[in-house]
C-alpha beads as a LAMMPS data file, in Angstrom:
LAMMPS data file: protein, C-alpha beads

379 atoms
378 bonds

1 atom types
1 bond types

-500.0 500.0 xlo xhi
-500.0 500.0 ylo yhi
-500.0 500.0 zlo zhi

Masses

1 110.0

Atoms # bond

1 1 1 0.000 0.000 0.000
2 1 1 1.320 3.455 -0.904
3 1 1 1.932 6.200 1.638
4 1 1 -0.915 8.150 0.035
5 1 1 -3.320 5.291 0.698
6 1 1 -1.966 4.674 4.200
7 1 1 -2.379 8.335 5.121
8 1 1 -6.119 8.088 4.380
9 1 1 -6.407 5.907 7.487
10 1 1 -4.902 8.593 9.726
11 1 1 -7.006 9.165 12.863
12 1 1 -9.908 7.134 11.456
13 1 1 -9.633 4.393 14.084
14 1 1 -9.027 4.577 17.833
15 1 1 -8.084 2.232 20.638
16 1 1 -10.771 2.400 23.313
17 1 1 -10.017 -0.529 25.600
18 1 1 -7.007 -2.484 26.829
19 1 1 -6.733 -5.420 29.193
20 1 1 -3.716 -7.248 30.589
21 1 1 -3.824 -10.215 32.936
22 1 1 -1.261 -10.968 35.592
23 1 1 1.966 -12.308 34.135
24 1 1 4.397 -15.061 35.062
25 1 1 2.887 -18.442 35.882
26 1 1 -0.890 -18.900 35.760
27 1 1 -1.576 -22.495 36.786
28 1 1 -4.811 -24.248 35.931
29 1 1 -5.666 -22.254 32.793
30 1 1 -4.811 -22.761 29.157
31 1 1 -3.983 -19.963 26.731
32 1 1 -7.564 -19.612 25.514
33 1 1 -8.918 -19.109 29.023
34 1 1 -6.219 -16.537 29.745
35 1 1 -7.087 -14.678 26.517
36 1 1 -10.735 -14.574 27.597
37 1 1 -9.697 -13.092 30.947
38 1 1 -7.828 -10.338 29.101
39 1 1 -10.872 -9.743 26.888
40 1 1 -13.082 -9.223 29.938
41 1 1 -10.606 -6.715 31.367
42 1 1 -10.512 -4.798 28.077
43 1 1 -14.316 -4.757 27.865
44 1 1 -14.507 -3.285 31.345
45 1 1 -11.823 -0.741 30.492
46 1 1 -13.794 0.364 27.427
47 1 1 -17.157 0.341 29.199
48 1 1 -18.583 -2.083 26.635
49 1 1 -20.625 -5.280 26.665
50 1 1 -19.506 -8.344 24.743
51 1 1 -22.363 -7.941 22.272
52 1 1 -20.889 -4.563 21.277
53 1 1 -18.014 -6.478 19.662
54 1 1 -18.654 -7.484 16.046
55 1 1 -15.078 -8.265 15.039
56 1 1 -12.726 -10.786 16.658
57 1 1 -9.034 -11.234 15.851
58 1 1 -7.140 -13.875 17.773
59 1 1 -3.483 -14.832 17.665
60 1 1 -2.371 -18.434 17.638
61 1 1 -0.338 -19.431 20.678
62 1 1 1.800 -22.427 21.480
63 1 1 0.019 -25.762 21.663
64 1 1 -2.378 -24.999 18.769
65 1 1 -4.420 -22.648 20.930
66 1 1 -5.655 -19.141 20.198
67 1 1 -7.937 -19.984 17.262
68 1 1 -11.029 -17.816 16.818
69 1 1 -13.316 -20.852 16.574
70 1 1 -12.057 -21.947 20.003
71 1 1 -12.214 -18.585 21.746
72 1 1 -15.509 -17.150 20.439
73 1 1 -17.603 -19.933 22.061
74 1 1 -15.784 -19.405 25.363
75 1 1 -16.809 -15.745 25.252
76 1 1 -20.285 -16.431 23.911
77 1 1 -19.562 -14.253 20.892
78 1 1 -20.854 -14.584 17.325
79 1 1 -19.056 -11.759 15.495
80 1 1 -19.705 -10.585 11.959
81 1 1 -16.021 -11.087 11.196
82 1 1 -13.352 -13.221 12.837
83 1 1 -9.894 -14.485 11.943
84 1 1 -6.784 -15.969 13.515
85 1 1 -3.290 -14.684 12.803
86 1 1 -0.346 -17.058 13.009
87 1 1 2.110 -14.350 14.012
88 1 1 2.194 -12.015 16.952
89 1 1 3.541 -8.694 18.298
90 1 1 0.010 -7.145 18.364
91 1 1 0.958 -4.680 15.613
92 1 1 -0.271 -6.970 12.841
93 1 1 -3.590 -7.646 14.576
94 1 1 -3.975 -3.938 15.280
95 1 1 -3.504 -3.073 11.606
96 1 1 -5.902 -5.814 10.509
97 1 1 -8.517 -4.453 12.909
98 1 1 -8.029 -0.883 11.701
99 1 1 -8.542 -1.959 8.099
100 1 1 -11.668 -3.937 9.006
101 1 1 -13.155 -0.890 10.714
102 1 1 -12.138 1.574 8.007
103 1 1 -13.604 -0.669 5.294
104 1 1 -16.864 -1.295 7.145
105 1 1 -16.441 -5.031 7.737
106 1 1 -16.830 -4.410 11.479
107 1 1 -17.295 -1.397 13.735
108 1 1 -15.719 -2.583 17.004
109 1 1 -12.951 -5.191 16.976
110 1 1 -11.264 -7.060 19.818
111 1 1 -7.701 -8.300 19.279
112 1 1 -6.452 -10.804 21.841
113 1 1 -3.692 -13.200 22.763
114 1 1 -3.238 -15.612 25.637
115 1 1 -0.614 -18.196 26.456
116 1 1 0.341 -20.649 29.162
117 1 1 3.725 -21.313 27.556
118 1 1 5.605 -21.190 30.871
119 1 1 3.412 -23.417 32.998
120 1 1 2.869 -25.738 30.031
121 1 1 6.651 -25.906 29.414
122 1 1 6.306 -25.505 25.648
123 1 1 9.215 -26.507 23.440
124 1 1 10.801 -23.466 21.797
125 1 1 13.300 -25.031 19.407
126 1 1 11.055 -24.439 16.422
127 1 1 8.484 -26.217 14.281
128 1 1 8.357 -27.468 10.706
129 1 1 7.967 -23.862 9.567
130 1 1 11.503 -23.240 10.829
131 1 1 13.128 -26.212 9.087
132 1 1 15.363 -24.011 6.935
133 1 1 16.785 -22.252 9.982
134 1 1 17.072 -25.499 11.938
135 1 1 19.223 -26.979 9.193
136 1 1 21.763 -24.267 9.951
137 1 1 21.717 -24.849 13.694
138 1 1 19.479 -21.865 14.486
139 1 1 17.326 -23.618 17.074
140 1 1 15.921 -20.460 18.679
141 1 1 16.220 -16.695 18.585
142 1 1 19.466 -16.617 20.582
143 1 1 21.511 -18.010 17.683
144 1 1 20.793 -15.415 14.996
145 1 1 20.610 -12.633 17.593
146 1 1 24.081 -13.449 18.875
147 1 1 25.446 -13.375 15.336
148 1 1 23.783 -10.022 14.698
149 1 1 25.308 -8.564 17.867
150 1 1 28.749 -10.003 17.103
151 1 1 28.592 -8.449 13.662
152 1 1 27.590 -5.103 15.183
153 1 1 30.500 -5.329 17.611
154 1 1 32.915 -6.176 14.798
155 1 1 31.752 -3.430 12.456
156 1 1 31.019 -0.637 14.935
157 1 1 32.925 -1.385 18.138
158 1 1 29.833 -1.936 20.276
159 1 1 30.669 -3.416 23.690
160 1 1 28.935 -5.596 26.248
161 1 1 29.172 -2.722 28.719
162 1 1 27.208 -0.521 26.321
163 1 1 24.625 -3.252 25.743
164 1 1 23.956 -3.499 29.470
165 1 1 22.099 -0.165 29.280
166 1 1 19.112 -1.805 27.578
167 1 1 18.597 -4.533 30.167
168 1 1 19.236 -2.148 33.067
169 1 1 16.825 0.467 31.716
170 1 1 14.036 -2.024 31.141
171 1 1 14.539 -3.497 34.600
172 1 1 14.336 -0.034 36.178
173 1 1 11.016 0.502 34.401
174 1 1 9.725 -2.944 35.378
175 1 1 10.370 -2.199 39.045
176 1 1 7.650 0.473 38.730
177 1 1 5.203 -1.917 37.055
178 1 1 3.002 -4.027 39.354
179 1 1 2.425 -6.782 36.764
180 1 1 6.098 -7.099 35.771
181 1 1 7.662 -10.487 36.467
182 1 1 11.223 -9.256 37.117
183 1 1 11.188 -6.498 39.732
184 1 1 14.441 -7.084 41.610
185 1 1 17.222 -4.550 41.154
186 1 1 19.661 -5.304 38.334
187 1 1 23.154 -3.768 38.325
188 1 1 25.762 -3.567 35.590
189 1 1 27.897 -6.071 37.490
190 1 1 24.924 -8.439 37.649
191 1 1 24.572 -8.138 33.896
192 1 1 28.250 -8.557 33.033
193 1 1 28.720 -11.463 35.436
194 1 1 25.649 -13.339 34.220
195 1 1 26.166 -16.429 32.089
196 1 1 26.244 -16.315 28.332
197 1 1 23.265 -17.792 26.526
198 1 1 25.081 -17.616 23.195
199 1 1 28.151 -15.409 23.417
200 1 1 28.099 -12.379 23.392
201 1 1 24.458 -12.478 24.578
202 1 1 24.120 -12.588 28.354
203 1 1 21.226 -14.013 30.341
204 1 1 19.672 -10.562 30.794
205 1 1 19.781 -9.862 27.050
206 1 1 17.103 -12.505 26.535
207 1 1 13.341 -12.280 26.922
208 1 1 11.349 -14.071 29.573
209 1 1 9.072 -17.056 28.987
210 1 1 5.757 -16.371 30.712
211 1 1 2.056 -17.065 30.896
212 1 1 -0.254 -14.126 30.325
213 1 1 -2.921 -12.481 28.238
214 1 1 -3.633 -9.166 26.542
215 1 1 -6.533 -7.650 24.631
216 1 1 -6.940 -4.412 22.677
217 1 1 -10.321 -3.089 21.503
218 1 1 -10.632 -0.687 18.575
219 1 1 -13.506 1.202 17.003
220 1 1 -14.091 4.086 14.629
221 1 1 -12.992 7.563 15.653
222 1 1 -16.630 8.673 15.575
223 1 1 -17.770 5.947 17.973
224 1 1 -14.717 6.435 20.179
225 1 1 -15.825 9.935 21.173
226 1 1 -18.648 8.456 23.257
227 1 1 -16.601 5.780 25.001
228 1 1 -15.614 5.508 28.661
229 1 1 -11.902 6.171 28.097
230 1 1 -10.203 8.985 26.180
231 1 1 -9.519 7.582 22.704
232 1 1 -6.018 6.869 21.457
233 1 1 -5.963 7.439 17.705
234 1 1 -3.939 5.443 15.211
235 1 1 -2.094 8.107 13.252
236 1 1 -0.067 5.865 11.001
237 1 1 0.801 2.254 10.382
238 1 1 3.001 0.316 7.984
239 1 1 4.051 -3.285 7.377
240 1 1 6.411 -5.195 5.131
241 1 1 7.033 -8.869 4.509
242 1 1 10.176 -10.548 3.188
243 1 1 9.394 -14.246 3.133
244 1 1 12.680 -14.976 1.345
245 1 1 14.773 -13.080 3.870
246 1 1 16.966 -16.103 4.675
247 1 1 18.126 -15.906 1.054
248 1 1 19.205 -12.274 1.411
249 1 1 22.889 -11.473 1.788
250 1 1 22.027 -9.072 4.597
251 1 1 19.449 -11.204 6.383
252 1 1 20.745 -10.521 9.903
253 1 1 20.246 -6.800 9.331
254 1 1 16.675 -7.314 8.050
255 1 1 16.674 -4.670 5.292
256 1 1 12.905 -5.050 4.776
257 1 1 12.388 -2.872 7.858
258 1 1 13.515 0.122 5.794
259 1 1 10.234 0.009 3.871
260 1 1 8.248 0.252 7.100
261 1 1 10.410 3.124 8.327
262 1 1 9.977 5.035 5.073
263 1 1 6.183 4.647 5.127
264 1 1 5.057 4.949 8.734
265 1 1 6.160 8.525 9.439
266 1 1 4.664 10.073 6.258
267 1 1 1.507 8.017 6.823
268 1 1 1.192 9.498 10.319
269 1 1 2.167 13.003 9.229
270 1 1 4.892 13.242 11.887
271 1 1 8.614 12.624 12.192
272 1 1 10.593 10.437 14.569
273 1 1 11.524 13.610 16.455
274 1 1 7.849 13.935 17.448
275 1 1 7.769 10.576 19.260
276 1 1 7.498 11.075 23.032
277 1 1 7.653 7.426 24.085
278 1 1 8.965 4.527 22.029
279 1 1 8.238 0.812 22.212
280 1 1 10.378 -1.799 20.503
281 1 1 9.576 -5.486 20.505
282 1 1 12.503 -7.000 22.361
283 1 1 12.892 -10.783 22.348
284 1 1 16.552 -9.868 22.754
285 1 1 18.314 -6.598 23.509
286 1 1 19.872 -6.714 20.038
287 1 1 16.508 -5.962 18.431
288 1 1 16.362 -2.723 20.441
289 1 1 19.856 -1.683 19.370
290 1 1 19.197 -2.412 15.717
291 1 1 15.759 -0.840 15.450
292 1 1 16.890 2.378 17.095
293 1 1 19.320 2.622 14.194
294 1 1 17.068 1.332 11.432
295 1 1 14.215 3.688 12.304
296 1 1 16.634 6.616 12.297
297 1 1 16.692 7.556 15.979
298 1 1 20.466 7.396 15.625
299 1 1 22.891 6.617 12.825
300 1 1 23.731 3.020 11.960
301 1 1 26.623 1.980 14.171
302 1 1 25.901 4.586 16.844
303 1 1 23.304 2.605 18.803
304 1 1 25.782 1.558 21.471
305 1 1 26.626 5.138 22.374
306 1 1 23.072 6.412 21.841
307 1 1 21.603 4.277 24.636
308 1 1 24.012 5.564 27.278
309 1 1 23.585 8.182 30.027
310 1 1 19.880 7.608 30.643
311 1 1 18.742 8.651 27.178
312 1 1 16.221 5.781 26.909
313 1 1 15.059 5.872 30.524
314 1 1 12.225 7.737 32.209
315 1 1 13.147 11.401 32.147
316 1 1 15.476 10.810 29.210
317 1 1 15.348 12.091 25.662
318 1 1 13.572 8.988 24.340
319 1 1 11.857 6.869 27.029
320 1 1 11.818 3.278 25.796
321 1 1 9.694 0.280 26.804
322 1 1 8.409 1.951 29.936
323 1 1 6.609 -1.253 30.953
324 1 1 9.898 -3.137 31.325
325 1 1 9.655 -4.811 27.951
326 1 1 9.996 -8.471 27.169
327 1 1 13.267 -8.562 29.094
328 1 1 11.686 -7.708 32.456
329 1 1 7.890 -7.275 32.299
330 1 1 6.806 -10.387 30.417
331 1 1 7.338 -12.061 27.059
332 1 1 3.854 -12.264 25.522
333 1 1 5.182 -12.062 21.945
334 1 1 5.221 -8.264 22.203
335 1 1 1.510 -7.929 23.010
336 1 1 2.021 -5.830 26.151
337 1 1 3.634 -2.851 24.424
338 1 1 0.399 -1.500 22.910
339 1 1 -1.523 -1.525 26.234
340 1 1 1.380 0.320 27.856
341 1 1 1.477 2.854 25.014
342 1 1 -2.252 3.449 25.427
343 1 1 -1.902 3.991 29.173
344 1 1 0.972 6.400 28.593
345 1 1 -1.094 8.452 26.149
346 1 1 -4.081 8.460 28.503
347 1 1 -1.838 9.603 31.361
348 1 1 -2.596 6.400 33.296
349 1 1 0.885 4.881 33.631
350 1 1 1.368 5.822 37.286
351 1 1 5.012 6.122 38.390
352 1 1 6.116 5.165 34.858
353 1 1 4.268 8.095 33.286
354 1 1 6.177 10.067 30.675
355 1 1 5.246 13.666 31.360
356 1 1 3.315 15.279 28.527
357 1 1 3.338 12.179 26.319
358 1 1 1.294 12.916 23.201
359 1 1 2.689 10.544 20.563
360 1 1 3.862 6.938 20.946
361 1 1 5.361 4.525 18.443
362 1 1 5.629 0.744 18.519
363 1 1 8.097 -1.057 16.232
364 1 1 8.032 -4.830 15.906
365 1 1 9.307 -7.697 13.820
366 1 1 8.177 -11.269 13.461
367 1 1 11.256 -13.491 13.299
368 1 1 13.237 -12.539 10.183
369 1 1 10.458 -12.037 7.674
370 1 1 7.868 -9.487 8.831
371 1 1 8.003 -5.972 10.215
372 1 1 5.354 -3.508 11.373
373 1 1 5.078 -0.171 13.125
374 1 1 2.218 1.867 14.581
375 1 1 2.185 5.532 15.584
376 1 1 -0.529 6.628 18.016
377 1 1 -1.615 9.912 19.568
378 1 1 -3.695 10.965 22.518
379 1 1 -7.019 12.749 22.152

Bonds

1 1 1 2
2 1 2 3
3 1 3 4
4 1 4 5
5 1 5 6
6 1 6 7
7 1 7 8
8 1 8 9
9 1 9 10
10 1 10 11
11 1 11 12
12 1 12 13
13 1 13 14
14 1 14 15
15 1 15 16
16 1 16 17
17 1 17 18
18 1 18 19
19 1 19 20
20 1 20 21
21 1 21 22
22 1 22 23
23 1 23 24
24 1 24 25
25 1 25 26
26 1 26 27
27 1 27 28
28 1 28 29
29 1 29 30
30 1 30 31
31 1 31 32
32 1 32 33
33 1 33 34
34 1 34 35
35 1 35 36
36 1 36 37
37 1 37 38
38 1 38 39
39 1 39 40
40 1 40 41
41 1 41 42
42 1 42 43
43 1 43 44
44 1 44 45
45 1 45 46
46 1 46 47
47 1 47 48
48 1 48 49
49 1 49 50
50 1 50 51
51 1 51 52
52 1 52 53
53 1 53 54
54 1 54 55
55 1 55 56
56 1 56 57
57 1 57 58
58 1 58 59
59 1 59 60
60 1 60 61
61 1 61 62
62 1 62 63
63 1 63 64
64 1 64 65
65 1 65 66
66 1 66 67
67 1 67 68
68 1 68 69
69 1 69 70
70 1 70 71
71 1 71 72
72 1 72 73
73 1 73 74
74 1 74 75
75 1 75 76
76 1 76 77
77 1 77 78
78 1 78 79
79 1 79 80
80 1 80 81
81 1 81 82
82 1 82 83
83 1 83 84
84 1 84 85
85 1 85 86
86 1 86 87
87 1 87 88
88 1 88 89
89 1 89 90
90 1 90 91
91 1 91 92
92 1 92 93
93 1 93 94
94 1 94 95
95 1 95 96
96 1 96 97
97 1 97 98
98 1 98 99
99 1 99 100
100 1 100 101
101 1 101 102
102 1 102 103
103 1 103 104
104 1 104 105
105 1 105 106
106 1 106 107
107 1 107 108
108 1 108 109
109 1 109 110
110 1 110 111
111 1 111 112
112 1 112 113
113 1 113 114
114 1 114 115
115 1 115 116
116 1 116 117
117 1 117 118
118 1 118 119
119 1 119 120
120 1 120 121
121 1 121 122
122 1 122 123
123 1 123 124
124 1 124 125
125 1 125 126
126 1 126 127
127 1 127 128
128 1 128 129
129 1 129 130
130 1 130 131
131 1 131 132
132 1 132 133
133 1 133 134
134 1 134 135
135 1 135 136
136 1 136 137
137 1 137 138
138 1 138 139
139 1 139 140
140 1 140 141
141 1 141 142
142 1 142 143
143 1 143 144
144 1 144 145
145 1 145 146
146 1 146 147
147 1 147 148
148 1 148 149
149 1 149 150
150 1 150 151
151 1 151 152
152 1 152 153
153 1 153 154
154 1 154 155
155 1 155 156
156 1 156 157
157 1 157 158
158 1 158 159
159 1 159 160
160 1 160 161
161 1 161 162
162 1 162 163
163 1 163 164
164 1 164 165
165 1 165 166
166 1 166 167
167 1 167 168
168 1 168 169
169 1 169 170
170 1 170 171
171 1 171 172
172 1 172 173
173 1 173 174
174 1 174 175
175 1 175 176
176 1 176 177
177 1 177 178
178 1 178 179
179 1 179 180
180 1 180 181
181 1 181 182
182 1 182 183
183 1 183 184
184 1 184 185
185 1 185 186
186 1 186 187
187 1 187 188
188 1 188 189
189 1 189 190
190 1 190 191
191 1 191 192
192 1 192 193
193 1 193 194
194 1 194 195
195 1 195 196
196 1 196 197
197 1 197 198
198 1 198 199
199 1 199 200
200 1 200 201
201 1 201 202
202 1 202 203
203 1 203 204
204 1 204 205
205 1 205 206
206 1 206 207
207 1 207 208
208 1 208 209
209 1 209 210
210 1 210 211
211 1 211 212
212 1 212 213
213 1 213 214
214 1 214 215
215 1 215 216
216 1 216 217
217 1 217 218
218 1 218 219
219 1 219 220
220 1 220 221
221 1 221 222
222 1 222 223
223 1 223 224
224 1 224 225
225 1 225 226
226 1 226 227
227 1 227 228
228 1 228 229
229 1 229 230
230 1 230 231
231 1 231 232
232 1 232 233
233 1 233 234
234 1 234 235
235 1 235 236
236 1 236 237
237 1 237 238
238 1 238 239
239 1 239 240
240 1 240 241
241 1 241 242
242 1 242 243
243 1 243 244
244 1 244 245
245 1 245 246
246 1 246 247
247 1 247 248
248 1 248 249
249 1 249 250
250 1 250 251
251 1 251 252
252 1 252 253
253 1 253 254
254 1 254 255
255 1 255 256
256 1 256 257
257 1 257 258
258 1 258 259
259 1 259 260
260 1 260 261
261 1 261 262
262 1 262 263
263 1 263 264
264 1 264 265
265 1 265 266
266 1 266 267
267 1 267 268
268 1 268 269
269 1 269 270
270 1 270 271
271 1 271 272
272 1 272 273
273 1 273 274
274 1 274 275
275 1 275 276
276 1 276 277
277 1 277 278
278 1 278 279
279 1 279 280
280 1 280 281
281 1 281 282
282 1 282 283
283 1 283 284
284 1 284 285
285 1 285 286
286 1 286 287
287 1 287 288
288 1 288 289
289 1 289 290
290 1 290 291
291 1 291 292
292 1 292 293
293 1 293 294
294 1 294 295
295 1 295 296
296 1 296 297
297 1 297 298
298 1 298 299
299 1 299 300
300 1 300 301
301 1 301 302
302 1 302 303
303 1 303 304
304 1 304 305
305 1 305 306
306 1 306 307
307 1 307 308
308 1 308 309
309 1 309 310
310 1 310 311
311 1 311 312
312 1 312 313
313 1 313 314
314 1 314 315
315 1 315 316
316 1 316 317
317 1 317 318
318 1 318 319
319 1 319 320
320 1 320 321
321 1 321 322
322 1 322 323
323 1 323 324
324 1 324 325
325 1 325 326
326 1 326 327
327 1 327 328
328 1 328 329
329 1 329 330
330 1 330 331
331 1 331 332
332 1 332 333
333 1 333 334
334 1 334 335
335 1 335 336
336 1 336 337
337 1 337 338
338 1 338 339
339 1 339 340
340 1 340 341
341 1 341 342
342 1 342 343
343 1 343 344
344 1 344 345
345 1 345 346
346 1 346 347
347 1 347 348
348 1 348 349
349 1 349 350
350 1 350 351
351 1 351 352
352 1 352 353
353 1 353 354
354 1 354 355
355 1 355 356
356 1 356 357
357 1 357 358
358 1 358 359
359 1 359 360
360 1 360 361
361 1 361 362
362 1 362 363
363 1 363 364
364 1 364 365
365 1 365 366
366 1 366 367
367 1 367 368
368 1 368 369
369 1 369 370
370 1 370 371
371 1 371 372
372 1 372 373
373 1 373 374
374 1 374 375
375 1 375 376
376 1 376 377
377 1 377 378
378 1 378 379
């Protein structure tokens, strides 16, 4: 879709409800039941009844759960439109919902995800869809991420000491978040002395594995004006897919993200300098480093120095992942970043609140083949 077409969606759709369950270990419930719990919380947040929802987008979770035909009966919902996405991060579901609303297929859409991957002890070494990567020994995200970081270190002189700033910043934010799993203090010595997962990635460079659920409810801008909560408008969104990325010479650098970067800001009618609070999907700290560079918040190769001296912390120039991110709040495939962005723009983030936050951006990738970004604004 061209930037001209994307810009027609600006401010046409708003987020009116968010719900997040407790995170960590939730015994006795499967992912579908946890997703339903998140849905109920989002309904209450929006001041809606379940019959107000005529669109349902679910996200498949581990163990073949998360399918719309499983979840809708649990809710007692018979929507006009429903679908299940096989990839996460919330951005893709959010964009799908916005297009459904803008095109008239539905007027109020719930997007949800739930997982019991920790208590169920799911196997994370990949499925048949990952056979190509498995053949090269890339059994999970730590392998390619470690190679990407090593390459960054080789080409740009990035150090482990510099990388510690990401984990330490996210932990500091998580300590202010009541649903965060990791709330103990983390020091630079703790980080540097922690074991390697795949060198040079330390333990605290890696995301958590957790149970949890999240739900986001969207509707048209016109309907949103009469809702319980102040609306958060979707200013701009962009996606790109590179299904042959493993055949690219530069696959570790994921060049397909450049297309998203070049579309999302013109679509929203703002620049990166207008972003007050930034969210980056962070299965590893390397993703944060790279996307700060790829989206132009700093020059390529300067990410290591850019994240120093509190720049990405609360009170800094570019507050990042104020919820604690996937490194310290919870994993959840990136689904918790949008609810946190919404709370920031409503002014409801409590001690994590970024003063005067008006515009938030969320940047995400799905493995090495999909990228998406959403820019939102407060009412």
